[in-house]
RODO-2510 file (C-alpha; in nm, 4 decimals, decimal comma):
residues 356
     n   res          X          Y          Z
     1     x    -9,7634    -6,5248     0,7288
     2     x   -10,0973    -6,3892     0,7387
     3     x   -10,0604    -6,2370     1,0656
     4     x    -9,7247    -6,1690     0,9884
     5     x    -9,8320    -5,9379     0,6826
     6     x   -10,0701    -5,7294     0,9406
     7     x    -9,8167    -5,7115     1,1462
     8     x    -9,6030    -5,5000     0,9218
     9     x    -9,9332    -5,3499     0,7533
    10     x   -10,0525    -5,2146     1,0583
    11     x    -9,6758    -5,0853     1,1542
    12     x    -9,6078    -4,9319     0,7730
    13     x    -9,9650    -4,7631     0,8638
    14     x    -9,9066    -4,5821     1,2247
    15     x    -9,5102    -4,5220     1,1622
    16     x    -9,6396    -4,3415     0,8274
    17     x    -9,8826    -4,1392     0,9448
    18     x   -10,0310    -4,2095     1,3023
    19     x    -9,6919    -4,1748     1,5076
    20     x    -9,6720    -3,8467     1,3093
    21     x   -10,0533    -3,6847     1,4336
    22     x   -10,0233    -3,8387     1,8228
    23     x    -9,7369    -3,6205     1,8756
    24     x    -9,8269    -3,3205     1,7267
    25     x   -10,1272    -3,3255     1,9309
    26     x    -9,9361    -3,3548     2,2524
    27     x    -9,9149    -3,7831     2,3143
    28     x    -9,6117    -3,8827     2,4166
    29     x    -9,4240    -4,1026     2,1740
    30     x    -9,3273    -4,3082     2,3776
    31     x    -9,7102    -4,4066     2,4963
    32     x    -9,6604    -4,4853     2,1255
    33     x    -9,4166    -4,6938     2,1391
    34     x    -9,5464    -4,8958     2,3944
    35     x    -9,8746    -4,9523     2,2190
    36     x    -9,6922    -5,0755     1,9274
    37     x    -9,5239    -5,3126     2,1005
    38     x    -9,8275    -5,4634     2,2900
    39     x   -10,0495    -5,5196     2,0216
    40     x   -10,0743    -5,6571     1,6815
    41     x   -10,3178    -5,4840     1,5304
    42     x   -10,5853    -5,2654     1,5319
    43     x   -10,8270    -5,4433     1,6859
    44     x   -10,6000    -5,4341     1,9910
    45     x   -10,5606    -5,0771     1,9924
    46     x   -10,8465    -4,9233     2,1879
    47     x   -10,8275    -5,1677     2,5150
    48     x   -10,4716    -5,0906     2,4931
    49     x   -10,4960    -4,6659     2,4805
    50     x   -10,7630    -4,7191     2,7948
    51     x   -10,5112    -4,8782     3,0226
    52     x   -10,2383    -4,5594     2,9230
    53     x   -10,5339    -4,3255     2,9816
    54     x   -10,6245    -4,5076     3,2987
    55     x   -10,2891    -4,4262     3,3787
    56     x   -10,2672    -4,1306     3,3641
    57     x   -10,5877    -4,0428     3,5654
    58     x   -10,4734    -4,2021     3,8410
    59     x   -10,1302    -3,9784     3,8356
    60     x   -10,3618    -3,7089     3,7311
    61     x   -10,5228    -3,7931     4,1369
    62     x   -10,2111    -3,8672     4,2666
    63     x   -10,0905    -3,5045     4,1880
    64     x   -10,3852    -3,2707     4,2796
    65     x   -10,3457    -3,4538     4,5955
    66     x   -10,0279    -3,3499     4,6460
    67     x   -10,1492    -2,9653     4,5566
    68     x    -9,9748    -3,0000     4,2807
    69     x   -10,2956    -2,8819     4,0313
    70     x   -10,0070    -2,7661     3,6896
    71     x    -9,9052    -3,1092     3,7208
    72     x   -10,2815    -3,3018     3,7398
    73     x   -10,3492    -3,1142     3,4418
    74     x   -10,1319    -3,1870     3,1899
    75     x   -10,1461    -3,5453     3,2991
    76     x   -10,5057    -3,5375     3,2754
    77     x   -10,4937    -3,3697     2,9144
    78     x   -10,2632    -3,7507     2,8839
    79     x   -10,6007    -3,9711     2,9838
    80     x   -10,8058    -3,7601     2,7006
    81     x   -10,5742    -3,7780     2,4237
    82     x   -10,5064    -4,1970     2,5418
    83     x   -10,9001    -4,2166     2,5128
    84     x   -10,9225    -4,0213     2,1923
    85     x   -10,6153    -4,2242     2,0708
    86     x   -10,8527    -4,5853     2,1554
    87     x   -11,1602    -4,4611     2,0118
    88     x   -11,0857    -4,3032     1,7442
    89     x   -11,0494    -4,6051     1,4955
    90     x   -11,2536    -4,8511     1,6817
    91     x   -11,5488    -4,8652     1,4438
    92     x   -11,5177    -5,2591     1,4755
    93     x   -11,6144    -5,2567     1,8183
    94     x   -11,9155    -4,9511     1,8569
    95     x   -11,9938    -4,9747     2,2431
    96     x   -11,6265    -4,9040     2,3170
    97     x   -11,5661    -4,6447     2,1450
    98     x   -11,8674    -4,4514     2,2714
    99     x   -11,6920    -4,5630     2,6649
   100     x   -11,3827    -4,4524     2,5128
   101     x   -11,5121    -4,0687     2,4135
   102     x   -11,7015    -4,0437     2,7335
   103     x   -11,4419    -4,1073     2,9328
   104     x   -11,1866    -3,8523     2,6894
   105     x   -11,4666    -3,6233     2,6992
   106     x   -11,4970    -3,6585     3,1548
   107     x   -11,0898    -3,6212     3,1548
   108     x   -11,0579    -3,2862     3,0015
   109     x   -11,3539    -3,1148     3,1390
   110     x   -11,1281    -3,2265     3,4596
   111     x   -10,8179    -3,0775     3,3676
   112     x   -11,0330    -2,7490     3,1495
   113     x   -10,9202    -2,5338     3,5139
   114     x   -10,6229    -2,6673     3,5996
   115     x   -10,4625    -2,5671     3,2871
   116     x   -10,2997    -2,1835     3,1405
   117     x   -10,4500    -2,0877     3,0496
   118     x   -10,8049    -2,2037     3,1944
   119     x   -11,0316    -2,3945     2,9302
   120     x   -11,3617    -2,2281     3,0033
   121     x   -11,6701    -2,4859     2,8845
   122     x   -11,9304    -2,2770     2,7000
   123     x   -12,2290    -2,4447     2,5281
   124     x   -12,3202    -2,2658     2,2183
   125     x   -12,6781    -2,2844     2,0607
   126     x   -12,7135    -2,4317     1,7370
   127     x   -13,0609    -2,5012     1,6426
   128     x   -13,2193    -2,7794     1,8743
   129     x   -12,8483    -2,8532     2,0280
   130     x   -12,6215    -2,6801     2,1984
   131     x   -12,2712    -2,7547     2,0823
   132     x   -11,9996    -2,8135     2,3410
   133     x   -11,6613    -2,6168     2,3254
   134     x   -11,3431    -2,5136     2,5155
   135     x   -11,2912    -2,1022     2,5259
   136     x   -10,9145    -2,0086     2,6198
   137     x   -10,8117    -1,6676     2,7057
   138     x   -10,4620    -1,5626     2,7495
   139     x   -10,3592    -1,3876     3,0448
   140     x   -10,1570    -1,0623     3,0415
   141     x   -10,2564    -0,9371     2,7586
   142     x   -10,5082    -0,6202     2,7608
   143     x   -10,8653    -0,6616     2,6718
   144     x   -11,0321    -0,7237     2,3904
   145     x   -10,8345    -0,9880     2,2074
   146     x   -10,8460    -1,1319     1,8952
   147     x   -10,9875    -1,5000     1,8654
   148     x   -10,8819    -1,8218     1,6621
   149     x   -11,2002    -2,0822     1,6490
   150     x   -11,0283    -2,3840     1,5803
   151     x   -11,2446    -2,6441     1,3847
   152     x   -11,1798    -3,0051     1,3903
   153     x   -11,2066    -3,2190     1,0911
   154     x   -11,3418    -3,5724     0,9855
   155     x   -11,2603    -3,7964     1,3755
   156     x   -11,0443    -3,4815     1,5234
   157     x   -11,2612    -3,3192     1,8221
   158     x   -11,2399    -3,0059     2,0502
   159     x   -10,9975    -3,2029     2,2896
   160     x   -10,7600    -3,2782     2,0394
   161     x   -10,6378    -2,8950     1,9817
   162     x   -10,4193    -2,8355     2,2850
   163     x   -10,1050    -2,8328     2,1269
   164     x   -10,2349    -2,5440     1,8959
   165     x   -10,4397    -2,3705     2,1791
   166     x   -10,1153    -2,3498     2,3728
   167     x    -9,9351    -2,1299     2,0848
   168     x   -10,2073    -1,9346     1,9715
   169     x   -10,1891    -1,8369     2,3925
   170     x    -9,8766    -1,7444     2,4197
   171     x    -9,9123    -1,5089     2,0922
   172     x   -10,1523    -1,3208     2,2755
   173     x   -10,4481    -1,4783     2,0617
   174     x   -10,7940    -1,6809     2,2318
   175     x   -10,8536    -2,0136     2,0985
   176     x   -11,2354    -2,1838     2,0940
   177     x   -11,2248    -2,5527     2,0067
   178     x   -11,5615    -2,6910     1,9687
   179     x   -11,7485    -3,0156     1,8737
   180     x   -11,9811    -2,9512     1,5184
   181     x   -12,2051    -3,2428     1,3851
   182     x   -12,0670    -3,5317     1,3858
   183     x   -11,7607    -3,5089     1,5658
   184     x   -11,7119    -3,5694     1,9580
   185     x   -11,9500    -3,5275     2,2163
   186     x   -12,2405    -3,4144     1,9603
   187     x   -12,2092    -3,6787     1,6892
   188     x   -12,4882    -3,9167     1,8690
   189     x   -12,7090    -3,5801     1,8746
   190     x   -12,6286    -3,4452     1,5090
   191     x   -12,4322    -3,6769     1,2459
   192     x   -12,1958    -3,4758     0,9710
   193     x   -12,4409    -3,3820     0,6853
   194     x   -12,4612    -3,1079     0,4225
   195     x   -12,4655    -2,7194     0,5986
   196     x   -12,1510    -2,8085     0,8210
   197     x   -12,0561    -2,4405     0,7728
   198     x   -12,3355    -2,3127     1,0151
   199     x   -12,2229    -2,4051     1,3114
   200     x   -11,9266    -2,2259     1,2356
   201     x   -12,1203    -1,9026     1,1613
   202     x   -12,3454    -1,9734     1,5002
   203     x   -11,9711    -1,9706     1,6678
   204     x   -11,8779    -1,6973     1,5492
   205     x   -12,1698    -1,5403     1,6560
   206     x   -12,1424    -1,6568     2,0511
   207     x   -11,7636    -1,5690     2,0343
   208     x   -11,8285    -1,2491     1,8946
   209     x   -12,0575    -1,1234     2,1949
   210     x   -11,8051    -1,2506     2,4535
   211     x   -11,6679    -0,9321     2,6191
   212     x   -11,2706    -1,0452     2,6518
   213     x   -11,2996    -1,0929     2,2545
   214     x   -11,2821    -0,8314     1,9815
   215     x   -11,5259    -0,9142     1,7470
   216     x   -11,3630    -0,7976     1,4191
   217     x   -11,1025    -1,0010     1,5308
   218     x   -11,1868    -1,3326     1,5053
   219     x   -11,0501    -1,5583     1,2672
   220     x   -11,0999    -1,9403     1,1913
   221     x   -10,8341    -2,2742     1,1691
   222     x   -10,9721    -2,5640     1,0142
   223     x   -10,8118    -2,9194     1,0230
   224     x   -10,8335    -3,1698     0,7636
   225     x   -11,2301    -3,1679     0,6376
   226     x   -11,2869    -2,8604     0,8701
   227     x   -11,0644    -2,6969     0,6823
   228     x   -11,2806    -2,7320     0,3746
   229     x   -11,6015    -2,6128     0,6527
   230     x   -11,3902    -2,3060     0,7432
   231     x   -11,3873    -2,1690     0,3617
   232     x   -11,7331    -2,1995     0,3232
   233     x   -11,7839    -2,0054     0,6253
   234     x   -11,5410    -1,7254     0,5016
   235     x   -11,7881    -1,6972     0,1982
   236     x   -12,0727    -1,6927     0,4084
   237     x   -11,9757    -1,4849     0,6816
   238     x   -11,7529    -1,1578     0,5953
   239     x   -11,6903    -1,0457     0,9171
   240     x   -11,4095    -1,3594     0,9321
   241     x   -11,1190    -1,1926     0,9678
   242     x   -10,8448    -1,4578     0,8576
   243     x   -10,8643    -1,8308     0,7649
   244     x   -10,6490    -2,0931     0,7476
   245     x   -10,6507    -2,4310     0,5845
   246     x   -10,4682    -2,6893     0,7643
   247     x   -10,4341    -3,0192     0,5564
   248     x   -10,7911    -2,9368     0,3871
   249     x   -11,0166    -2,9888     0,0855
   250     x   -11,1819    -2,8289    -0,2374
   251     x   -11,3866    -3,1049    -0,2283
   252     x   -11,4451    -3,4694    -0,1745
   253     x   -11,3367    -3,6377    -0,5574
   254     x   -11,0720    -3,8329    -0,4058
   255     x   -11,2749    -4,0334    -0,1621
   256     x   -11,2813    -4,3582    -0,3546
   257     x   -10,9040    -4,3524    -0,3255
   258     x   -10,8628    -4,2938     0,0715
   259     x   -10,7467    -4,5244     0,2862
   260     x   -11,0159    -4,7874     0,4210
   261     x   -11,0178    -4,6136     0,7800
   262     x   -11,0671    -4,3241     0,6587
   263     x   -11,3656    -4,4041     0,4574
   264     x   -11,5014    -4,5638     0,7434
   265     x   -11,4692    -4,2377     0,9122
   266     x   -11,7181    -4,0883     0,6930
   267     x   -11,9559    -4,3919     0,7432
   268     x   -11,9572    -4,2915     1,1366
   269     x   -11,9573    -3,9497     1,1356
   270     x   -12,2337    -3,9671     0,8947
   271     x   -12,4198    -4,2984     1,0052
   272     x   -12,4685    -4,3735     0,6125
   273     x   -12,4239    -4,7415     0,6199
   274     x   -12,2412    -4,7594     0,2918
   275     x   -12,0180    -4,5552     0,1844
   276     x   -12,2031    -4,4149    -0,1490
   277     x   -12,4461    -4,3433     0,1669
   278     x   -12,2137    -4,1602     0,3499
   279     x   -12,1351    -3,9209     0,0446
   280     x   -12,4922    -3,8553    -0,0171
   281     x   -12,5408    -3,6963     0,3444
   282     x   -12,2437    -3,4879     0,3043
   283     x   -12,4530    -3,3017     0,0482
   284     x   -12,2017    -2,9332    -0,0400
   285     x   -11,8834    -3,0691     0,0597
   286     x   -11,7337    -2,8678    -0,1796
   287     x   -11,5842    -2,4757    -0,2459
   288     x   -11,6910    -2,4896    -0,6276
   289     x   -12,0512    -2,3389    -0,5395
   290     x   -11,8887    -2,0459    -0,3099
   291     x   -11,5121    -1,9923    -0,2746
   292     x   -11,4903    -1,7140    -0,5263
   293     x   -11,7176    -1,5298    -0,2382
   294     x   -11,4509    -1,5782     0,0297
   295     x   -11,3110    -1,2187     0,1220
   296     x   -11,0513    -1,3073     0,4390
   297     x   -10,6910    -1,3762     0,3541
   298     x   -10,6647    -1,7394     0,3622
   299     x   -10,3634    -1,9354     0,5081
   300     x   -10,3743    -2,3155     0,2982
   301     x   -10,1201    -2,5692     0,4514
   302     x   -10,0539    -2,8383     0,3214
   303     x    -9,8191    -3,1908     0,2505
   304     x    -9,7238    -3,3207    -0,0697
   305     x    -9,7213    -3,6881     0,0726
   306     x   -10,0612    -3,6130     0,1821
   307     x   -10,2803    -3,9747     0,1393
   308     x   -10,5956    -3,8466     0,2182
   309     x   -10,6601    -3,4640     0,0480
   310     x   -10,3826    -3,4914    -0,2025
   311     x   -10,1795    -3,2208    -0,2379
   312     x   -10,3831    -3,0733    -0,5854
   313     x   -10,6216    -3,0033    -0,3479
   314     x   -10,4660    -2,7263    -0,1751
   315     x   -10,3890    -2,5853    -0,5315
   316     x   -10,7471    -2,5403    -0,6380
   317     x   -10,7838    -2,3796    -0,3023
   318     x   -10,5071    -2,0741    -0,3769
   319     x   -10,5836    -2,0606    -0,7395
   320     x   -10,9326    -1,9847    -0,6935
   321     x   -10,8361    -1,7255    -0,4475
   322     x   -10,5547    -1,4799    -0,6376
   323     x   -10,3710    -1,2302    -0,4178
   324     x   -10,6025    -1,3510    -0,1252
   325     x   -10,4465    -1,6742    -0,0784
   326     x   -10,1060    -1,7854     0,0932
   327     x    -9,9963    -2,1730     0,0202
   328     x    -9,7428    -2,3296     0,2287
   329     x    -9,6905    -2,6645     0,0390
   330     x    -9,4042    -2,9025     0,2591
   331     x    -9,2767    -3,1827    -0,0011
   332     x    -9,2320    -3,4440     0,2569
   333     x    -9,5590    -3,2927     0,4531
   334     x    -9,8297    -3,5779     0,5094
   335     x   -10,1592    -3,5180     0,6344
   336     x   -10,1865    -3,2009     0,8045
   337     x    -9,8151    -3,2052     0,7826
   338     x    -9,7842    -3,3775     1,1257
   339     x    -9,4828    -3,5079     1,0330
   340     x    -9,3122    -3,1378     1,0340
   341     x    -9,5409    -3,0218     1,2946
   342     x    -9,3636    -2,7657     1,5356
   343     x    -9,3134    -2,5747     1,1306
   344     x    -9,6025    -2,5571     1,0388
   345     x    -9,8322    -2,5311     1,3709
   346     x    -9,5810    -2,1851     1,4728
   347     x    -9,6362    -2,0970     1,1867
   348     x   -10,0001    -2,0617     1,1575
   349     x    -9,9967    -1,9066     1,4773
   350     x    -9,8012    -1,6663     1,3689
   351     x   -10,0030    -1,5814     1,0726
   352     x   -10,3358    -1,5668     1,2833
   353     x   -10,1328    -1,3614     1,5288
   354     x    -9,9783    -1,1134     1,2420
   355     x   -10,3373    -1,0264     1,0537
   356     x   -10,5619    -1,0445     1,3458
***
């Protein structure tokens, strides 16, 4: 009976949050259903996704050998996403998590030059580190162009932004998705800590110097926890021309009520041994001390059914920015409105294209 109960809980989590999220990020729903049929819980999740990723890499090699570069690139993106799916909740298996993270990065690096438009890998100086990211510039658009800095959240990374980067490119916007402290390639060298917004400012400075980018038309889109930090960045840097808060937060006051996997994610990202230590390492993870200094136009997208950052977090942001913030609240939306992804991701891209 315990196994059946565990399976039921796993199924509920999968269908309520993970299928919408993964599908929104470009994962084939058929792959998710394949995983659902094979596994009984999160412990089996990484290895099954690794097999799917390997299958896509094999397919990509065949496409490339046959001269079909576009198909190879698309298969490699799927491989990268599959590896990401496998590692994202693998807190119980750190070696396996690290291996899948590395395979994810490698697959996307192979995909990058095959995408349309191509993704150029950049290394952004940040203190003693270089922050890796991918710049995609639309073709057929007169330079310089506007650009959206795509800021990941707690357990997302630069490789997860392909669907949004594609939407930006189709609207004449460049995009730069990158890993910051606690995320993706950077996590082992620099955990998530107080002052994360400084890496957004470093990315802004680097992208503003690119000849194909209009430095006066650079905006930010922060996903989940990244939504908190793009507002902190806007408060510190008035040259940021527009800000999207995508399922973000005003502060972390709701941490005790977050799902266990999310709390585990905070421990992993910060390196904290306990939940209390993880929160302490986050430092000023709040907008209370800075939000009134943000002068940029702000779009806030949120779902009433968000189980990570309750919808009141979004209204607190909007209420603190009278005349500057616009709220899109979905009554049925889960975290980041993943279950209504097309409606809100296109709306965010359209808004950025208009404001920038």
